[in-house]
N, C-alpha and C positions, 0 to 999 in steps of 0.2 A: 549102617557101618560106614565109617570114614574110609575114603580111598587110601591105600598105602602111599606113604611119602616116597619120592624118588631118592635114590642113594645120593649122599652128599657129594658135590663136585670136589675134586682135588684142590688143594691149596698150594700154590707155588710160593716158596719162600727161599730167596736166593737161588742156589742151584739144586735145592731139594724140593720134592713134591710130596706133600702129605696126602696119602690116598686113604681117606677116612673109611673106617670099617674093616680094612684089611688086617690091621694090627693096632696095638696100643703104642703110641709114641711117648718118649721120655724126654722131658726137659730138665736138664741139670742146672742147679742154682749156684751162681757165683755172686755172693754178697760182698760188696766192697765197703759197705758202711761199717765203721768200727762198732756201731751200736746194734748190730744184728741180734735179733731175739734168740737165735740158736747158737750164738757164740762163735760163729764161723766167719765173722767179718774179716776181710783180707786187707782193708784199707788201701793204701797206695803202693802196696808191694806187688808190682807188675809181674815179677818172676813167679811169685807164689800163685798169682791168678792164672797165668798161662799154664803153669804146671798142673793146677787143679783142673782147669778146663780140658787139657790134653788127657789127663787121667780119666775124666768123665767120658770123653769121647771114646777112649779105648775100652771103657766099661759098657758102652752101648748107648750113650746119650745121643739123641737125634737133633738136639738144639740146646744151646747154652743161653741161659737168662742172666743178664748182668744188671745189677742194681746198685745205685750209689746213695740211696737215702733209706734210713731205717723206717720200717712200717710196723715195728713191734707194738703190741697193745700198750696204750697210754701215751704214745707219741702223737703230737699234733702235726698235721700236714704243713709243710713249709709253704710260703708264698709261691705262687706260680712264677713270679719273677726272680725268686731266690735260687738261681741255678749255678752260680759260679763254683761253689764247693762241690756240687754234684758232678759238674763237668770235669773238674780237675781229677776226680776219681775215675770216671767212666771212659773219657775219651782216650787216654793212653792205653787202657786195657782193651777197648774194642778195636783200636787200630792194630794192636799186636795180634789179637785173636783172629781178626779178619784175614791176616796174612798167614797164620800158623795153624789154624784148625780147619778141617774140611766140612764142618756142619754149620748151619746158620746161627746167627747171634740175635737174640732178642734183647731189647732194652726195656727194663722194668722202670717205667716212669709215667707220671700223669701230667707232665709239663711239656708243652709243644716246643719250648725253647731247647730243652734237653734232647727231646726226640729228634728234632731237625738236625742238630749237630751230630748226634750219634748215628743217624741213618747215613749221613755223609761220610762218617768215619768207618762204616761197614756193617752196622746193624741192619737186619732185614726183616724184623718184626717189632711191633710195639706192644708192650704189655701194660695196660692202663688199669691200675687197681681202683680207680674211681669211675670207670665205665663212661667216660666223657662228661661226667658231672662237674669236675673241677676245671677242665680246659677242653671245651668242644673243638678247639682248633686242631687237636690231634686228629680228628676225622679228616679235616682238609689235608693235613700233611700225609696221612696214610693214603688218601686218594691220589694226591699229587705224586708221591714217591712210588706208588704201586706196591706197598708193603702190607702184609696182613696185620690186623690189630686184634688183640684180646681184650674183651670188655668184661670187667669183673663187677659183680654186684656188691656194693659196699654199704653197710648199714650204720657206719659209725656216726654219720650226721643225723640219722633218724632211725633209731632202733625200732624194729617192728615186732608184731605179735604173730600174725598169720604168715609164717616166713616164706613158704614156697610161692604162693600167689604174689607176694611182694617182690621176691627175687625175679620171677618171670616178668612182672610188669616193669621192673627196673631195667632188665636186660632188653626187653622190647623197646623201651625208650632209647637206650643206647644204640641198638641196631638201627632204628629209624633215623637217628641223627647221622650215623655213619653212611647209610644208604643215600640220604639226601645230599651228603657231601660228595657222593660219587664213589664211595668205596664199594667194590664189587662184593656181592653177597658171599662169594667163595673165599673172600679175604677176611671174613668176620668169624671169630671164635669166641665162645662165651665161657664164663667161669662163675660159679655161684658164690665164690668168696668165703670159703671156710674161715672162721674167725671174723674179723672186720665188723664188729658190732653185733654179732650173734651170740646167744647164750650157748652153754654146753648142750642143752637139750635140742636147741635149734640146729646146731652143727651136726649132731647125730641124725636128726630128722632129715637134713639136706642129703646126707649120704644115703640114707634109707630110701628117700624119694627122688633120687637123682634122675631117674628115667623120665620124670615129668618135664625136665628141661628139653627133652626131645621134641616137644611141641614147638620149639623155636626153630627147629630144622637147621641148627648150626652145630658144628663140632663142639664138644664139651671138654674143657680143661679142668682138672681137679687138682687143687693144691692143699693137701692135708699134711705134708711132711713136717714132722716134729712139732705140730701145732699144739697150742695149749689145751685143746679139747682132749687130745691123747694124754697129755700130762695129768689132766684132772681125773680122767677115768682110771689111769694106772698109777697115779701118784708118783710120777717120775720126772726128773729134769729133762731138758731138751735133748741132751746128748745120749739119753737112754730110751728114746721113743721109737727105735727102729722097728721093733716087732709090731708095735701099735700102728705105725705108719703102714707096714706091710698089710695089715688087716684092712685098713681103709682103702688101700690101692686095689686089693683083690675084690672087695665088695663094690668099690667104685666102678671097676671094669664090668663087673656083672650087671651093674645098673646103668651102664651106658657111657662111661667116660671114654674119651678118645685119646687124651694125652694126660700124663701125670707129671706134675712139677715136683721134683724131689731133690733132697740133699744126698742121700745114699744111693748113688746111681747103680753100682754093681748089684746090690741086693734087690733093688726095686725093678731093675730090668729082668731079673730072674722071676720075680713075682709076676710081672707083666707077661712074660713068655708062658709061664704055667697057666695063668688065667686065660690067656688067649687060646691056648690049646683046648681048654675046657669050654670057654664061652664062644670063641670064634672058630673053633675046630681048626686052628692053625698050628701045625705040628713042626714048623721050622722056625728058626730064630732070625731069619733074614729080614 
């Protein structure tokens, strides 16, 4: 029998401490790209972005994830050096949010040039959908700035067949790059990458087998919100996938997820609290 793993160390993010295992944390999504897959792209409307972020915080979001480039299926990743348009969207938003909301801000980017500028503007976490495959310099930046980094497993460049071993291997590679760059282990979070080159069957398998990622001994973020897998199962457009998302959130928590990345914060916070009461025996919403 293998010895039990030690509880995960807390992750400091800005003025917030994520104490893994105590409850499920909720990341609210602020998409600024006009080409957002879920139709919620806010573009350069700063007032709308601030209003949405404030509403999400009031509804229970623990962190706000801001992104300025579309990652919808079928889009090709932009050049690592093509950052001007992205910065024009995200910098003003992050500067305002850093002043006006009490929770940390994550920057959803795989480009070190964007991440460096946004960390200076007030972001305190990096969310890399390519898990350091496109721009390993993100690891150096995370180490230098002392900010946590989310490493996602992305199969768009090399679709796989035996999905869980491939995801684990992919995330191990990213973790090792981050550790070699000097990122503290407590500052590394992993995400299996629902969508992003996986088939419908593989996406469902990932949620079903999510507990296998515990072998990495890192907190797990799960992002299923409004994803195409839900649409394919239920035959529904993105704006009608709330109940399907709720099912994946509850099952994800039961299988070991520590943080959920969602569009519908109010409803998913309630799902998380109910799931935590059952799974973690946590009876308060604090």
